[in-house]
C-alpha positions in Angstrom: -145.2 -202.2 -197.9 -142.2 -203.2 -200.0 -140.2 -206.4 -199.7 -137.2 -204.4 -198.5 -139.3 -202.7 -195.8 -140.6 -206.0 -194.6 -137.1 -207.6 -194.5 -134.8 -205.3 -192.6 -132.0 -207.8 -192.7 -132.1 -208.5 -196.4 -130.3 -206.8 -199.3 -132.0 -204.1 -201.2 -132.3 -201.5 -198.4 -132.3 -198.0 -200.0 -133.0 -195.4 -197.4 -132.7 -194.8 -193.6 -136.5 -194.6 -193.4 -136.8 -198.2 -194.4 -134.0 -199.5 -192.1 -136.4 -199.5 -189.1 -139.1 -201.3 -191.0 -141.4 -198.3 -191.1 -143.1 -197.0 -194.2 -142.9 -193.3 -195.1 -144.5 -191.1 -197.7 -141.8 -188.8 -199.1 -144.3 -186.0 -199.3 -144.9 -186.2 -195.5 -141.2 -186.1 -194.7 -140.7 -183.1 -197.0 -143.6 -181.3 -195.4 -142.2 -182.0 -191.9 -138.9 -180.5 -192.9 -140.6 -177.5 -194.3 -142.6 -177.1 -191.0 -139.3 -177.3 -189.1 -137.8 -174.6 -191.3 -140.8 -172.4 -190.9 -140.8 -172.8 -187.1 -137.1 -172.0 -187.0 -137.7 -168.8 -189.1 -140.7 -167.8 -187.0 -138.6 -168.2 -183.8 -135.8 -166.3 -185.3 -138.2 -163.5 -186.3 -139.5 -163.2 -182.8 -136.0 -162.8 -181.5 -135.1 -160.3 -184.2 -138.2 -158.2 -183.4 -137.2 -158.1 -179.8 -133.6 -157.3 -180.7 -134.8 -154.4 -182.8 -136.8 -153.2 -179.8 -133.6 -153.2 -177.7 -131.7 -151.3 -180.5 -134.5 -148.7 -181.0 -135.6 -148.6 -177.4 -139.2 -149.5 -178.3 -140.8 -151.2 -175.3 -143.6 -152.5 -177.5 -141.2 -154.7 -179.4 -139.4 -155.9 -176.2 -142.6 -156.7 -174.3 -145.9 -158.1 -175.3 -147.7 -155.8 -172.9 -145.4 -152.8 -172.3 -145.1 -151.9 -168.6 -147.0 -155.1 -167.5 -145.2 -158.2 -168.8 -141.6 -159.2 -168.7 -139.4 -158.2 -171.7 -137.4 -160.6 -173.8 -133.8 -159.9 -172.7 -131.2 -158.9 -175.2 -129.1 -162.0 -174.7 -132.3 -164.1 -175.1 -133.1 -162.3 -178.4 -129.6 -162.9 -179.8 -129.8 -166.6 -178.8 -133.2 -167.1 -180.4 -132.1 -165.5 -183.6 -129.0 -167.7 -183.7 -131.1 -170.8 -183.0 -133.6 -169.9 -185.7 -130.8 -169.5 -188.3 -129.0 -172.7 -187.1 -132.1 -174.9 -187.3 -133.2 -173.4 -190.6 -129.9 -174.2 -192.2 -130.2 -177.8 -191.0 -133.8 -178.2 -192.2 -132.6 -177.4 -195.8 -131.2 -181.0 -196.1 -128.1 -180.7 -198.3 -125.9 -178.2 -196.5 -122.7 -176.6 -197.8 -119.7 -176.9 -195.4 -119.6 -173.2 -194.7 -123.2 -173.0 -193.9 -122.9 -176.1 -191.7 -120.0 -174.6 -189.8 -122.0 -171.4 -189.2 -124.9 -173.4 -188.0 -122.8 -175.3 -185.5 -121.1 -172.1 -184.4 -124.5 -170.5 -183.7 -125.6 -173.6 -181.8 -122.4 -173.6 -179.7 -122.9 -169.9 -179.0 -126.4 -170.5 -177.7 -125.5 -173.5 -175.6 -122.5 -171.6 -174.0 -124.6 -168.5 -173.4 -127.4 -170.5 -171.7 -124.8 -172.5 -169.6 -123.0 -169.3 -168.4 -126.3 -167.6 -167.5 -127.4 -170.7 -165.6 -124.1 -170.8 -163.9 -124.6 -167.2 -162.8 -127.9 -168.1 -161.2 -126.5 -171.1 -159.4 -123.4 -169.4 -158.2 -125.1 -166.1 -157.4 -122.5 -164.1 -159.1 -122.3 -162.1 -162.4 -120.0 -162.8 -165.2 -120.5 -159.5 -167.0 -122.5 -161.0 -169.9 -126.0 -159.9 -168.9 -125.7 -156.3 -170.0 -122.9 -156.8 -172.5 -125.0 -155.6 -175.4 -127.5 -153.2 -173.9 -128.3 -151.7 -170.5 -131.5 -153.2 -169.1 -134.2 -150.5 -168.5 -136.9 -153.1 -167.7 -135.6 -154.2 -164.3 -138.7 -153.1 -162.5 -140.9 -155.6 -164.2 -140.4 -159.2 -163.1 -136.6 -159.1 -163.4 -133.9 -160.2 -161.1 -130.4 -159.2 -162.1 -130.5 -156.5 -164.8 -130.3 -158.0 -168.3 -130.3 -161.6 -167.1 -132.6 -164.0 -168.7 -134.8 -166.4 -166.6 -133.2 -169.6 -165.4 -135.7 -171.7 -167.2 -135.0 -169.7 -170.3 -131.2 -170.3 -169.8 -131.8 -174.1 -169.3 -134.0 -174.2 -172.5 -131.5 -172.3 -174.6 -128.6 -174.6 -173.4 -130.7 -177.7 -174.3 -131.7 -176.1 -177.6 -128.1 -175.2 -178.5 -127.0 -178.8 -177.7 -129.9 -180.2 -179.7 -129.2 -178.1 -182.8 -125.5 -179.1 -182.6 -126.5 -182.8 -182.4 -129.1 -182.5 -185.2 -126.4 -181.3 -187.6 -124.3 -184.3 -187.0 -125.6 -187.4 -188.8 -123.5 -189.8 -186.6 -125.4 -188.7 -183.5 -128.8 -190.5 -183.3 -131.8 -188.3 -184.1 -133.5 -189.2 -180.8 -130.9 -187.1 -178.9 -131.9 -183.8 -180.6 -135.6 -184.7 -180.6 -135.7 -185.4 -176.9 -133.9 -182.1 -176.3 -136.5 -180.5 -178.5 -139.3 -181.9 -176.5 -137.7 -180.6 -173.3 -137.3 -177.1 -174.8 -140.9 -177.1 -176.0 -142.1 -178.3 -172.6 -140.3 -175.4 -170.9 -142.0 -173.0 -173.2 -145.4 -174.6 -172.8 -145.0 -174.4 -169.0 -144.7 -170.6 -169.3 -147.7 -170.5 -171.6 -149.8 -172.6 -169.2 -148.9 -170.1 -166.5 -150.1 -167.2 -168.5 -153.3 -169.0 -169.7 -154.2 -170.2 -166.2 -153.1 -167.0 -164.4 -150.4 -168.9 -162.3 -147.5 -166.5 -161.7 -145.4 -169.2 -160.1 -145.2 -170.8 -163.6 -144.1 -167.5 -165.1 -141.3 -166.5 -162.7 -139.3 -168.3 -160.1 -138.6 -165.8 -157.4 -136.3 -164.0 -157.0 -135.1 -164.8 -160.5 -136.1 -163.1 -163.8 -139.3 -164.3 -165.3 -139.7 -165.7 -168.8 -141.2 -163.4 -171.3 -144.4 -164.5 -173.0 -143.0 -164.3 -176.6 -139.8 -166.0 -175.4 -142.1 -169.0 -174.4 -143.6 -168.9 -177.9 -140.2 -168.9 -179.5 -139.1 -171.8 -177.4 -142.1 -173.8 -178.5 -141.2 -173.0 -182.1 -137.6 -174.0 -181.5 -138.7 -177.3 -179.9 -141.0 -178.0 -182.8 -138.1 -177.4 -185.3 -135.7 -179.6 -183.3 -138.3 -182.4 -183.3 -139.1 -182.3 -187.0 -135.7 -181.4 -188.5 -134.9 -185.1 -189.0 -138.4 -186.6 -189.4 -137.4 -190.0 -190.8 -135.5 -191.0 -187.6 -136.0 -191.5 -183.9 -139.3 -190.6 -182.1 -140.4 -188.3 -185.0 -140.3 -191.4 -187.3 -142.7 -193.2 -184.9 -145.1 -190.3 -185.3 -144.8 -189.6 -189.0 -144.7 -193.0 -190.6 -147.5 -194.2 -192.9 -148.2 -197.3 -191.0 -150.4 -198.2 -188.0 -147.8 -196.9 -185.6 -147.9 -193.4 -187.2 -151.6 -193.2 -187.3 -151.9 -194.3 -183.7 -149.2 -191.9 -182.6 -150.7 -188.9 -184.3 -154.1 -189.4 -182.8 -152.7 -189.9 -179.3 -150.4 -186.9 -179.7 -153.2 -184.6 -180.7 -155.3 -185.9 -177.8 -152.5 -185.2 -175.4 -151.9 -181.6 -176.7 -155.5 -180.6 -176.9 -157.5 -182.4 -174.2 -155.5 -181.7 -171.0 -155.4 -177.9 -171.6 -159.1 -177.8 -172.2 -159.7 -179.8 -169.1 -157.4 -177.5 -167.2 -159.4 -174.5 -168.4 -162.6 -176.1 -167.4 -161.2 -176.8 -164.0 -160.1 -173.2 -163.5 -163.5 -171.9 -164.5 -164.9 -174.2 -161.8 -162.3 -173.0 -159.3 -163.2 -169.4 -160.0 -166.7 -170.3 -159.2 -165.5 -171.6 -155.9 -165.7 -175.3 -156.6 -162.0 -176.2 -156.4 -158.8 -175.2 -154.6 -155.6 -173.4 -155.6 -154.7 -172.5 -159.2 -151.2 -173.7 -158.8 -152.3 -177.3 -158.1 -154.4 -177.3 -161.2 -151.7 -175.9 -163.4 -149.1 -178.4 -162.3 -151.6 -181.2 -162.5 -152.4 -180.3 -166.2 -148.6 -180.2 -167.0 -148.1 -183.5 -165.3 -150.9 -185.0 -167.4 -149.3 -183.8 -170.5 -145.9 -185.2 -169.5 -147.4 -188.6 -168.6 -149.5 -188.8 -171.7 -146.5 -188.0 -173.9 -144.6 -190.8 -172.3 -147.5 -193.1 -172.8 -147.7 -192.1 -176.5 -144.1 -193.0 -177.3 -144.3 -196.2 -175.3 -147.3 -197.1 -177.3 -145.5 -196.2 -180.5 -142.6 -198.4 -179.6 -144.9 -201.3 -179.0 -146.7 -200.6 -182.2 -143.4 -200.5 -184.1 -142.4 -203.9 -182.8 -145.8 -205.3 -183.7 -145.5 -204.0 -187.3 -142.0 -205.3 -187.7 -143.0 -208.7 -186.3 -146.0 -208.8 -188.6 -143.8 -207.9 -191.7 -141.4 -210.6 -190.8 -144.1 -213.1 -190.4 -145.6 -212.3 -193.8 -142.1 -212.7 -195.3 -141.6 -216.1 -193.8 -144.9 -217.3 -195.0 -144.0 -216.2 -198.6 -140.7 -217.9 -198.3 -142.1 -221.5 -197.8 -140.8 -222.3 -201.2 -137.3 -221.8 -199.9 -137.5 -224.5 -197.3 -136.7 -227.3 -199.8 -133.7 -225.3 -201.0 -132.6 -225.0 -197.4 -132.7 -228.7 -197.0 -130.7 -229.2 -200.1 -127.9 -226.9 -199.0 -127.7 -227.8 -195.3 -124.5 -229.7 -194.4 -126.6 -232.2 -192.3 -128.4 -235.3 -193.5 -132.2 -234.6 -193.4 -135.0 -237.0 -194.1 -138.7 -237.2 -193.4 -140.6 -240.5 -192.9 -144.2 -241.4 -192.4 -145.3 -243.1 -189.2 -144.7 -246.5 -190.7 -141.1 -245.7 -191.6 -141.4 -245.0 -195.3 -139.1 -242.2 -196.6 -141.1 -239.2 -197.8 -138.2 -236.8 -198.5 -134.4 -236.7 -198.3 -131.8 -234.0 -199.1 -128.7 -234.1 -201.2 -126.4 -234.7 -198.3 -128.4 -237.8 -197.5 -127.8 -239.1 -201.0 -124.1 -238.3 -201.0 -123.4 -239.8 -197.5 -125.2 -243.1 -198.1 -124.6 -243.2 -201.9 -128.2 -243.8 -202.6 -130.4 -241.8 -205.1 -133.8 -240.6 -204.2 -135.5 -243.0 -206.5 -133.9 -245.8 -204.5 -135.1 -244.4 -201.2 -138.4 -242.6 -201.5 -141.5 -244.7 -200.6 -139.4 -247.5 -199.1 -138.6 -248.7 -195.6 -135.2 -248.8 -193.8 -134.7 -252.5 -194.4 -135.3 -252.1 -198.1 -132.5 -249.6 -198.7 -130.0 -249.6 -195.8 -127.5 -252.2 -194.5 -129.1 -254.5 -191.8 -127.3 -252.9 -188.8 -128.2 -249.4 -189.9 -131.8 -250.4 -190.7 -132.3 -252.0 -187.3 -130.8 -249.0 -185.4 -132.9 -246.6 -187.5 -136.2 -248.4 -186.8 -135.5 -248.6 -183.1 -134.8 -244.9 -183.0 -138.1 -244.2 -184.8 -140.1 -246.3 -182.4 -138.4 -244.6 -179.4 -139.5 -241.1 -180.7 -143.0 -242.4 -181.3 -143.2 -243.8 -177.8 -141.8 -240.8 -176.0 -143.5 -238.2 -178.1 -140.6 -235.7 -177.8 -137.4 -235.1 -179.7 -134.6 -237.6 -179.1 -130.9 -236.6 -179.6 -128.1 -239.1 -179.5 -124.5 -239.4 -180.6 -123.9 -242.4 -182.8 -121.1 -244.0 -184.9 -121.9 -245.6 -188.2 -119.8 -247.7 -190.6 -120.7 -246.1 -193.9 -119.4 -246.7 -197.5 -117.0 -243.8 -197.0 -115.6 -245.1 -193.7 -116.6 -244.9 -190.1 -118.2 -241.6 -189.2 -119.6 -240.0 -186.0 -123.0 -238.3 -186.1 -125.2 -236.2 -183.7 -128.7 -237.4 -184.5 -132.0 -235.6 -183.7 -135.4 -237.1 -184.4 -138.7 -235.4 -183.8 -142.3 -235.6 -184.7 -144.1 -233.3 -187.1 -147.6 -232.5 -185.9 -150.6 -231.1 -187.7 -152.7 -228.2 -186.5 -154.5 -230.4 -184.0 -151.3 -231.7 -182.5 -151.5 -235.2 -184.0 -148.2 -236.4 -185.4 -148.3 -237.2 -189.1 -144.5 -237.7 -189.9 -141.1 -238.0 -188.4 -138.1 -235.9 -189.3 -134.5 -236.8 -188.7 -131.4 -234.5 -188.8 -128.0 -236.1 -188.7 -125.0 -233.8 -188.3 -121.5 -235.2 -189.1 -119.4 -234.5 -186.0 -116.5 -236.8 -186.8 -114.0 -233.9 -186.8 -115.5 -232.5 -183.6 -115.2 -235.9 -181.8 -111.6 -236.2 -183.0 -110.9 -232.7 -181.6 -112.6 -233.6 -178.3 -110.5 -236.7 -178.0 -107.4 -234.6 -178.7 -108.5 -232.2 -176.0 -108.8 -235.1 -173.5 -105.4 -236.3 -174.4 -104.0 -232.8 -174.0 -105.8 -232.5 -170.6 -104.1 -235.7 -169.5 -100.8 -234.4 -170.6 -101.4 -231.2 -168.8 -102.2 -233.1 -165.6 -99.0 -235.0 -165.9 -97.1 -231.8 -166.4 -98.8 -230.2 -163.4 -97.9 -233.1 -161.2 -94.3 -233.1 -162.3 -93.8 -229.5 -161.3 -91.4 -229.3 -158.3 -93.4 -226.5 -156.6 -96.9 -226.4 -155.2 -99.2 -225.3 -158.1 -102.8 -224.1 -157.9 -105.1 -223.1 -160.7 -108.0 -220.7 -159.8 -110.9 -219.1 -161.6 -111.4 -215.3 -161.8 -113.0 -215.3 -158.4 -110.1 -217.0 -156.7 -111.7 -220.4 -156.3 -109.3 -223.3 -156.6 -110.2 -225.5 -159.6 -107.0 -227.7 -159.7 -104.0 -228.4 -157.5 -101.0 -230.8 -157.7 -99.7 -233.2 -155.0 -96.9 -230.8 -154.0 -99.6 -228.7 -152.3 -99.9 -231.3 -149.6 -96.2 -231.3 -148.9 -96.2 -227.4 -148.6 -99.5 -226.7 -146.9 -100.4 -230.0 -145.4 -103.7 -230.2 -147.2 -104.8 -232.7 -149.8 -105.4 -231.3 -153.4 -108.9 -232.7 -153.5 -109.8 -230.8 -150.3 -108.7 -227.5 -151.8 -110.8 -227.8 -155.0 -113.8 -225.5 -154.7 -112.4 -223.5 -151.8 -111.1 -219.9 -151.8 -107.3 -219.7 -152.5 -107.0 -217.1 -149.7 -107.8 -219.8 -147.3 -104.1 -220.8 -147.6 -103.1 -217.3 -146.3 -103.0 -216.3 -142.7 -106.2 -214.6 -141.6 -104.7 -211.2 -140.9 -103.1 -211.1 -144.4 -106.0 -212.4 -146.5 -107.4 -209.0 -147.4 -104.1 -207.9 -148.9 -103.6 -211.1 -150.8 -107.1 -211.0 -152.2 -106.5 -207.4 -153.3 -103.3 -208.3 -155.1 -105.0 -211.1 -157.0 -107.9 -208.8 -158.0 -105.5 -206.1 -159.2 -103.6 -208.7 -161.3 -106.9 -209.9 -162.9 -107.9 -206.3 -163.7 -104.9 -205.8 -165.9 -105.7 -205.5 -169.6 -103.0 -207.9 -170.6 -101.7 -209.6 -167.5 -98.1 -210.8 -167.8 -96.4 -213.6 -165.8 -94.9 -212.1 -162.6 -93.2 -213.2 -159.4 -94.2 -211.7 -156.0 -92.2 -212.4 -152.9 -92.6 -209.3 -150.7 -94.6 -209.8 -147.6 -96.4 -212.9 -148.8 -97.1 -215.7 -146.3 -98.7 -219.2 -146.5 -100.6 -221.0 -143.8 -99.9 -224.7 -143.1 -102.5 -227.1 -141.9 -101.1 -226.9 -138.3 -101.7 -223.1 -138.3 -98.0 -222.1 -138.7 -97.1 -219.3 -141.1 -94.1 -219.3 -143.5 -92.9 -216.8 -146.1 -93.6 -217.7 -149.8 -92.7 -216.7 -153.3 -95.7 -216.8 -155.7 -95.3 -216.9 -159.5 -98.6 -215.6 -161.1 -99.6 -216.2 -164.7 -102.9 -216.2 -166.6 -104.3 -219.0 -168.6 -107.0 -218.2 -171.2 -109.7 -221.0 -171.1 -112.7 -221.2 -173.4 -115.1 -219.2 -171.3 -112.9 -217.5 -168.7 -109.4 -216.5 -167.6 -107.7 -218.9 -165.1 -104.9 -217.9 -162.8 -101.9 -220.2 -162.3 -100.2 -219.8 -158.9 -96.9 -221.5 -158.3 -96.0 -221.3 -154.6 -92.5 -221.9 -153.1 -91.4 -221.9 -149.5 -88.6 -219.2 -149.1 -88.0 -219.6 -145.4 -84.3 -220.5 -145.9 -83.9 -217.7 -148.4 -85.3 -215.1 -146.0 -82.9 -216.3 -143.3 -79.9 -215.9 -145.7 -81.2 -212.5 -146.8 -81.5 -211.4 -143.2 -77.9 -212.5 -142.5 -76.7 -210.6 -145.6 -78.6 -207.5 -144.7 -77.1 -207.6 -141.2 -73.6 -207.9 -142.6 -74.3 -205.1 -145.1 -75.6 -202.8 -142.4 -72.4 -203.4 -140.3 -70.2 -202.6 -143.3 -72.3 -199.5 -144.0 -71.9 -198.2 -140.5 -68.2 -198.8 -140.6 -68.0 -197.0 -144.0 -70.1 -194.1 -142.7 -67.8 -193.8 -139.6 -64.8 -193.8 -141.9 -66.3 -191.1 -144.2 -67.3 -189.0 -141.2 -63.9 -189.2 -139.6 -62.2 -188.3 -142.9 -64.4 -185.3 -143.6 -64.7 -184.1 -140.0 -67.0 -181.4 -138.8 -66.4 -177.7 -139.9 -65.6 -175.4 -137.0 -68.5 -173.2 -135.8 -67.2 -169.7 -136.3 -69.4 -166.9 -134.9 -68.3 -164.5 -137.6 -68.9 -167.1 -140.5 -72.2 -169.0 -140.1 -72.5 -172.0 -142.4 -74.7 -175.0 -143.4 -73.7 -178.1 -145.3 -75.2 -181.3 -146.7 -73.5 -184.5 -147.7 -75.3 -187.3 -149.6 -73.4 -190.5 -150.3 -73.8 -192.4 -153.6 -76.1 -195.4 -153.5 -73.5 -197.4 -155.3 -71.0 -197.1 -152.4 -73.2 -196.1 -149.4 -71.5 -193.8 -146.9 -68.1 -193.7 -148.8 -67.0 -191.2 -151.5 -64.4 -188.8 -152.7 -66.2 -185.5 -151.9 -64.9 -183.2 -149.1 -64.8 -179.7 -147.8 -63.0 -177.8 -145.0 -63.4 -174.5 -143.2 -60.0 -173.3 -141.9 -59.7 -170.3 -139.5 -56.5 -168.4 -140.6 -56.6 -165.4 -138.2 -59.2 -163.1 -136.6 -60.5 -161.8 -140.0 -59.4 -164.3 -142.5 -60.9 -167.8 -143.2 -59.9 -170.4 -145.8 -62.7 -172.5 -147.4 -61.8 -175.6 -149.5 -64.1 -178.0 -151.4 -63.0 -180.9 -153.7 -64.1 -184.0 -155.5 -61.8 -187.0 -156.1 -62.8 -188.8 -159.4 -63.9 -192.3 -158.6 -66.0 -194.0 -156.0 -65.7 -196.2 -152.9 -62.9 -196.7 -150.4 -60.1 -195.8 -152.8 -61.6 -192.3 -153.5 -62.2 -191.8 -149.8 -58.6 -192.7 -148.9 -57.3 -190.1 -151.4 -59.8 -187.6 -150.2 -58.6 -188.1 -146.6 -54.9 -187.5 -147.6 -55.8 -184.4 -149.6 -57.9 -182.9 -146.9 -55.2 -183.3 -144.3 -52.5 -181.9 -146.7 -54.6 -179.0 -147.7 -55.5 -178.1 -144.1 -51.9 -178.1 -143.1 -50.8 -176.0 -146.1 -53.6 -173.5 -145.5 -52.5 -173.1 -141.9 -49.1 -172.1 -143.1 -50.6 -169.1 -144.8 -50.3 -170.5 -148.4 -52.1 -168.4 -151.0 -54.9 -170.1 -153.0 -52.7 -170.6 -156.1 -49.8 -171.8 -154.0 -52.0 -174.3 -152.2 -53.3 -175.6 -155.6 -49.7 -176.0 -156.9 -48.7 -178.0 -153.8 -51.8 -180.2 -154.0 -51.3 -180.7 -157.8 -47.7 -182.0 -157.0 -49.2 -184.3 -154.3 -51.9 -185.8 -156.6 -49.3 -186.2 -159.4 -47.4 -188.7 -157.2 -50.6 -190.8 -156.9 -51.3 -193.3 -159.7 -54.3 -192.5 -162.0 -55.9 -189.9 -159.9 -57.8 -186.7 -160.9 -59.2 -184.2 -158.4 -61.2 -181.0 -158.9 -61.0 -178.4 -156.2 -61.5 -174.7 -155.4 -59.8 -172.9 -152.5 -60.8 -169.4 -151.4 -59.7 -167.1 -148.7 -62.4 -164.9 -147.2 -61.1 -161.7 -145.7 -64.0 -160.1 -143.8 -61.8 -157.3 -142.6 -61.0 -156.1 -146.1 -64.4 -157.3 -147.3 -62.8 -159.2 -150.2 -62.3 -162.8 -151.4 -59.4 -164.5 -153.1 -60.0 -167.8 -154.9 -58.3 -170.3 -157.2 -60.1 -173.1 -159.0 -58.6 -176.4 -160.3 -61.2 -177.6 -162.8 -64.0 -177.2 -160.2 -67.5 -175.8 -160.8 -68.0 -172.1 -160.2 -68.7 -170.6 -156.8 -72.1 -168.9 -156.6 -72.3 -165.6 -154.7 -75.4 -163.7 -153.6 -74.6 -160.0 -152.7 -77.1 -158.2 -150.5 -78.0 -155.7 -153.2 -78.1 -157.8 -156.3 -79.1 -161.2 -157.8 -77.2 -164.4 -157.3 -74.3 -164.9 -159.8 -71.3 -167.1 -160.6 -68.0 -165.7 -159.4 -66.0 -165.0 -162.6 -62.6 -166.6 -161.9 -60.0 -168.4 -164.0 -60.5 -172.2 -164.0 -57.3 -174.2 -164.1 -56.8 -177.9 -164.9 -57.8 -180.6 -162.4 -55.2 -181.7 -159.9 -53.1 -184.5 -161.3 -53.2 -183.4 -165.0 -49.9 -181.5 -165.0 -46.7 -183.4 -165.5 -43.1 -182.5 -164.6 -42.2 -181.3 -168.1 -45.1 -178.9 -168.7 -47.4 -177.5 -166.0 -50.4 -175.2 -166.6 -50.2 -172.5 -163.9 -53.0 -172.0 -161.4 -54.3 -168.4 -161.3 -56.0 -166.7 -158.4 -58.2 -163.7 -158.4 -59.3 -161.3 -155.7 -62.6 -159.5 -155.8 -64.8 -157.5 -153.3 -67.4 -159.3 -151.1 -69.9 -156.9 -149.6 -71.1 -157.6 -146.0 -74.2 -159.6 -145.9 -73.2 -161.7 -148.9 -73.7 -165.5 -149.2 -71.5 -168.1 -150.9 -72.5 -171.5 -152.2 -69.8 -174.2 -152.9 -70.8 -177.6 -154.3 -69.6 -180.7 -156.1 -70.8 -182.0 -159.5 -73.1 -184.6 -157.9 -75.6 -181.7 -157.2 -75.9 -180.5 -160.8 -74.9 -183.4 -163.0 -77.6 -185.6 -164.4 -77.7 -188.0 -167.4 -79.4 -186.3 -170.4 -79.2 -182.8 -168.9 -77.0 -179.8 -169.6 -74.8 -179.1 -166.6 -74.7 -175.4 -167.4 -78.5 -175.3 -167.3 -78.4 -177.1 -164.0 -76.0 -174.6 -162.6 -78.3 -171.8 -163.7 -81.2 -173.6 -161.9 -79.0 -173.7 -158.8 -78.2 -170.0 -159.1 -81.9 -169.0 -159.5 -82.8 -171.2 -156.5 -80.2 -169.6 -154.3 -81.6 -166.2 -155.3 -85.1 -167.3 -154.4 -84.1 -169.0 -151.1 -81.8 -166.3 -149.6 -82.7 -163.0 -151.2 -83.4 -160.6 -148.4 -82.8 -163.3 -145.8 -80.4 -162.8 -142.8 -77.3 -164.7 -143.9 -75.8 -164.5 -140.3 -78.6 -166.9 -139.1 -77.5 -170.5 -139.4 -81.1 -171.6 -139.4 -81.8 -169.6 -142.5 -78.8 -171.2 -144.2 -80.1 -174.7 -143.1 -83.5 -174.1 -144.7 -81.9 -172.8 -147.9 -79.7 -175.9 -148.0 -82.7 -178.2 -147.7 -84.5 -176.3 -150.5 -81.5 -176.5 -152.8 -81.3 -180.3 -152.3 -85.0 -180.7 -152.9 -84.8 -178.7 -156.1 -81.7 -180.2 -157.7 -82.0 -183.8 -156.4 -85.1 -185.7 -157.5 -84.7 -188.6 -155.0 -82.2 -187.8 -152.2 -82.3 -191.4 -151.1 -81.2 -192.7 -154.5 -78.5 -190.3 -155.5 -76.2 -191.8 -158.2 -73.2 -189.7 -157.2 -71.7 -188.1 -154.0 -73.3 -184.7 -153.3 -71.6 -182.1 -151.2 -73.1 -178.6 -150.6 -71.7 -175.8 -148.4 -73.4 -172.5 -147.7 -71.5 -169.6 -146.1 -72.8 -166.3 -144.7 -70.4 -163.3 -144.6 -71.9 -160.8 -142.2 -68.8 -158.6 -142.5 -66.2 -157.3 -140.0 -64.7 -154.1 -141.4 -61.4 -153.1 -139.9 -60.8 -149.7 -138.4 -58.7 -147.5 -140.8 -55.5 -148.0 -138.8 -55.9 -151.7 -138.4 -56.7 -152.0 -142.1 -53.5 -150.2 -143.0 -51.4 -152.5 -140.7 -53.0 -155.5 -142.1 
């Protein structure tokens, strides 16, 4: 065994075989790889012969005993060929990238094929892969679904494909592919045992397809190849190394493989003679023996490996005794050895440098001969204490040395001979001056921390990761009525009312589970418990403190009873104001009239910035028996000012519409009205729906397009001229408002809305209008528009689609849906109209 093999941790390692401390003969490893390649080729050849049988229709190639035994299925043959090629490529050692890629692809193909087939058996359904290549004409002989391989074959192929894939990746430990190889070989051997012992239950699991005999042979070969393809690693290394472990393992393995089958055969002979029971019990017993013996083998190998490594290390340490003196010379501690009378036998360089004494001055002399009187007296007293107690003595001491005062951690112990009789005394002195200074600084820091903790104005508690209080300041007594000393060692949730402790404990646990917990303040639904049992609301600041061994949690608790009272008062005042604003908005907008010939549905969502108050409005104005005016608008701005302007405009527009004003005339009048107001802009659209003539006339002042859904077509925007917003024109130059009339078939639906429905930061408003159009088409296409309930449902769907959070809308949203069932005039009435 080489030095490098004996010293796994030393430099000079040259191969993976030596990394585990196991010796190998290169010839054995090469032979093992050749055996793996030969087994892979033999398995592939078996699959190829069967595949040729499927191509030529020769049963003798598909079945070992034509007409009697089960045939190797076509999918199985393809998988075995692929496995053979994949493992043969890996066994070659140095592999080109193209060959490695083909090998991995073949392994993946086999694993997927096995997994899919196993899935078919589990699910009881076909995926169409069983007879993908050939029609199965052997279904009458031990076959379930036509063309489907046995479930144990599918499981073995899935494991073999995964093992081949792992074997080709050097980063994956070899034991993974080798264990999978053992499993594959075991499944094949189980089938062979069934054939040898005449146990059909081991050949076929009813009602599934049975495993072909040559398939079992191929699986054994594939398992052998998987186990030996990386012989210098994993379990194979335990079996093939040149040391005691390998020899022991090979003998045990041969014993396991040969002896149990022979015993099983002998038992079956006896059973046939009527001496024993069922064959099935014997077959399973033999297989169980093999499995147990295999586990015993590798357990023994692992133990043997540890013994060999330990033996190698022990030999190395024995040969390194000449390094002990070098170790003493280079250790940072003072080391000396004395005889039992106190004479110095050996000292190291650090001893000479610290005491400023050479070895010639020290060796062979007593303490009082070379050391100052105080040091000599202390040294001899320590020697006598160790001799009296008979065990190591460790103390911390301070000495006044030539270089100044230093702190040392001294350890003195006896050196005993083989019979246990002490013959010398060894002392090791470690200079801990810097450490002692650091500890003193830590103590000073701790005192400063305690002073800072006590100066905090709020109650502060420090807990460990389990929530146990480790420290608390005096403010805790003022807040909770309990002394800080009484809280140390108790659970912090004891300061929480009993009914709320589970939630508080969960919050603390969730905070500690954060990867990088940041300081945070929690004041929602948190309560403290005073000593008299009364509860009070608290605000808790939570932060983490990284200690040497654990993470501590700092909890700063503040009584917020007065804050909660003020918040409740503010909330009550806010709610009163909100109700007043909502009443104002509702009175300004009013309710649209319920017209039997014009069903409608509307939604209004107020902005969260000014709850209940905004500048959106709409109005439905009956003009005569067949004509109805519909108006929608949006005053730029928010709050009470916008609502006041909206109320004036709604009243003016309603009055103008009742006088019979055309849409363009009404817009001109409203434009003049808005122009008299300071810094106001309004968008609006007014349309007159004539159900007698089945037409619509509309005029838009900078408003978003109206969406119409005809009964015989998709939803679309109404193409109409869009004028400037109200309030833009001045007295010197005015952009005219244009109106347009277009047909509106009976059964149509109209959708009017404000920009709050479709305008979102970071989105294109045109794209949002397209989303609205498509949603209208989906919600109302083919639905009865004369049913208000249908319109209501459509309105809800539009809001859900366009508004992410209806309770947090950033702008006023107004939506109006109208259904136009149609009321065509008789010819005479139409002419008079």
